[in-house]
C-alpha positions in Angstrom: -15.3 -4.4 13.3 -13.7 -2.0 10.9 -14.9 0.3 8.1 -11.3 1.4 7.2 -10.6 -1.4 4.7 -12.5 -4.2 3.0 -12.5 -7.8 3.9 -10.1 -9.0 1.2 -7.4 -6.4 2.3 -8.0 -7.4 5.9 -7.7 -11.1 5.3 -4.3 -10.8 3.5 -2.9 -8.3 6.0 -4.0 -10.4 9.0 -2.6 -13.6 7.5 0.7 -11.9 6.9 1.2 -10.4 10.3 -0.1 -13.6 12.0 2.8 -15.6 10.7 4.5 -14.5 13.9 3.3 -17.0 16.5 3.8 -14.4 19.2 1.5 -11.9 17.5 -1.7 -11.3 19.4 -4.5 -12.8 17.4 -7.3 -10.5 16.4 -10.5 -11.4 14.6 -11.1 -8.4 12.3 -14.5 -8.1 10.6 -14.9 -5.5 7.9 -18.2 -3.7 7.2 -17.3 -3.7 3.5 -17.2 -7.2 1.9 -16.0 -7.8 -1.7 -15.5 -11.1 -3.5 -12.3 -10.4 -5.6 -8.7 -9.9 -4.4 -7.9 -6.3 -3.5 -4.1 -6.4 -3.1 -2.3 -6.3 -6.4 1.3 -7.2 -6.9 2.9 -5.2 -9.8 6.2 -6.6 -10.9 8.6 -7.2 -13.8 11.7 -9.3 -13.9 13.3 -7.0 -16.5 15.8 -4.3 -15.5 13.9 -1.8 -17.6 10.8 -1.9 -15.5 11.9 -0.2 -12.2 9.7 1.1 -9.4 9.1 4.4 -11.2 7.6 2.6 -14.2 5.5 0.4 -12.0 4.3 3.5 -10.1 3.1 5.1 -13.3 1.3 1.8 -14.2 -0.5 1.8 -10.9 -1.5 5.5 -11.1 -2.7 5.0 -14.7 -4.9 2.2 -13.6 -6.4 4.2 -10.8 -6.9 7.3 -13.0 -8.8 5.1 -15.5 -10.9 3.7 -12.7 -11.7 7.2 -11.5 -12.7 8.3 -15.0 -15.0 5.3 -15.3 -16.7 6.1 -12.0 -17.1 9.8 -13.0 -18.8 8.8 -16.2 -21.1 6.4 -14.3 -22.0 9.2 -11.8 -22.7 11.5 -14.6 -25.1 9.1 -16.2 -26.9 8.5 -12.9 -27.1 12.2 -12.2 -28.1 13.3 -15.6 -31.4 15.1 -15.6 -31.5 15.3 -11.8 -31.9 18.6 -10.0 -28.5 20.2 -9.2 -29.2 20.4 -5.5 -29.7 16.6 -5.3 -26.4 15.7 -6.9 -23.7 14.5 -4.6 -20.6 16.6 -4.4 -17.8 14.8 -6.2 -14.2 14.6 -5.1 -11.1 13.0 -6.4 -10.1 9.6 -5.0 -7.2 9.9 -2.5 -4.0 7.9 -3.2 -1.2 7.3 -0.8 2.3 6.5 -2.1 3.9 4.7 0.8 7.5 3.6 1.5 9.6 2.5 4.5 11.9 5.5 4.1 11.1 9.1 3.0 13.9 9.2 0.4 12.2 6.4 -1.5 9.2 8.6 -2.2 8.7 11.3 -4.9 10.0 14.6 -3.8 7.8 17.7 -3.7 8.3 18.7 -7.3 7.8 15.1 -8.5 4.6 14.9 -6.4 3.3 18.1 -7.9 4.0 16.8 -11.4 2.1 13.6 -10.6 -1.0 15.5 -9.4 -0.9 17.6 -12.5 -0.6 14.6 -14.7 -3.4 12.6 -13.0 -5.8 15.5 -12.3 -8.6 13.1 -11.3 -6.6 11.8 -8.4 -5.4 13.4 -5.1 -2.0 11.9 -4.6 0.0 12.1 -1.3 3.3 10.6 -0.1 4.0 9.2 3.3 6.4 6.9 5.1 4.9 3.8 6.7 5.3 5.3 10.2 3.7 8.6 9.2 0.7 6.8 7.7 -0.3 5.2 11.0 -3.9 6.1 11.9 -4.6 7.6 8.4 -6.5 6.2 5.4 -7.0 6.8 1.7 -9.1 5.3 -1.0 -6.1 3.6 -2.5 -2.5 2.9 -1.5 0.7 2.2 -3.6 3.5 0.6 -1.6 7.0 1.1 -3.0 10.6 0.4 -1.9 9.9 -3.3 -1.6 13.5 -4.4 -2.2 16.2 -6.1 -0.1 19.3 -4.6 1.3 20.4 -2.0 3.8 17.6 0.4 2.8 15.1 -2.2 1.6 12.0 -3.5 3.4 12.6 -5.2 5.7 16.0 -3.4 5.9 19.2 -5.4 6.5 20.8 -3.1 9.1 24.2 -3.9 10.7 24.1 -3.0 14.4 27.3 -2.6 16.4 27.6 -4.9 19.5 27.7 -1.8 21.8 24.5 -0.4 20.4 22.9 -3.8 20.3 23.5 -4.1 24.1 21.6 -0.9 24.7 18.6 -1.7 22.5 15.6 -3.7 23.8 15.9 -7.4 23.3 14.8 -8.4 19.8 11.9 -10.7 19.2 12.8 -14.2 18.2 10.6 -14.2 15.1 12.6 -12.6 12.2 11.5 -9.1 11.1 8.6 -9.2 13.6 8.3 -5.4 13.9 8.8 -4.8 10.2 6.0 -7.4 9.5 3.7 -5.3 11.7 4.7 -2.2 9.8 3.9 -3.8 6.5 0.4 -4.6 8.0 0.1 -0.9 8.6 1.0 -0.1 5.0 -1.5 -2.6 3.6 -4.4 -1.5 5.7 -4.2 2.2 4.8 -6.4 1.7 1.7 -10.2 1.4 1.7 -10.5 -0.2 -1.7 -7.2 -1.6 -3.2 -3.5 -1.7 -2.6 -0.8 -1.9 -5.2 2.5 -3.4 -4.1 5.4 -2.5 -6.5 8.2 -5.1 -6.7 11.4 -5.0 -8.7 12.0 -8.7 -9.0 15.8 -8.4 -9.6 16.1 -7.4 -5.9 12.8 -8.4 -4.5 12.0 -8.0 -0.8 11.5 -11.3 1.1 8.1 -10.0 1.9 7.3 -9.8 -1.8 8.6 -13.4 -2.3 6.4 -14.5 0.6 3.3 -12.9 -1.0 4.1 -14.5 -4.3 5.0 -18.0 -3.1 2.6 -18.3 -0.2 -1.1 -18.9 0.0 -2.0 -15.2 0.0 -4.9 -14.1 -2.1 -3.1 -11.4 -4.1 
């Protein structure tokens, strides 16, 4: 059982990682059950809409949602005694990527938090996010190539001989890493995809039977 993410996030993430027949099967049951899809794929096939534009679209949607919830809480709490009102806090948002250089730098992150004052935005690599959780997650860097995800790295024959034997299923470890990224959010995940150079993982989510 898990309380870290809802059932719709868990279903998609489990279906994705389970494409590897060697993956150990786990029956994950979430304590939070929702009926609508909770992994959103934001994309555009025009060169004008890059990952930065898509990032702002995702943050704007989350900021609007936070404003709506604040207004609802205000109406519910109106007229109640001050000591009975719940302490409010901004929803936490992780911006996640395979590599650190694909994330907003410190100045850009500060600017985002100033622009979206009702959100608490943080940046992490997929590896750094292991074991952590936020209300929402935005996954970027979903392109193909040497520094894409999964990355197409060229390994020398000498180095390859020193490395552990690779799994037969293609991108098995990167698939597990994507599972980590998807399951960092409690409520909803936004996957940003530049379709002119889309990651094969994005193509799979779009063309498969995934509920996104």
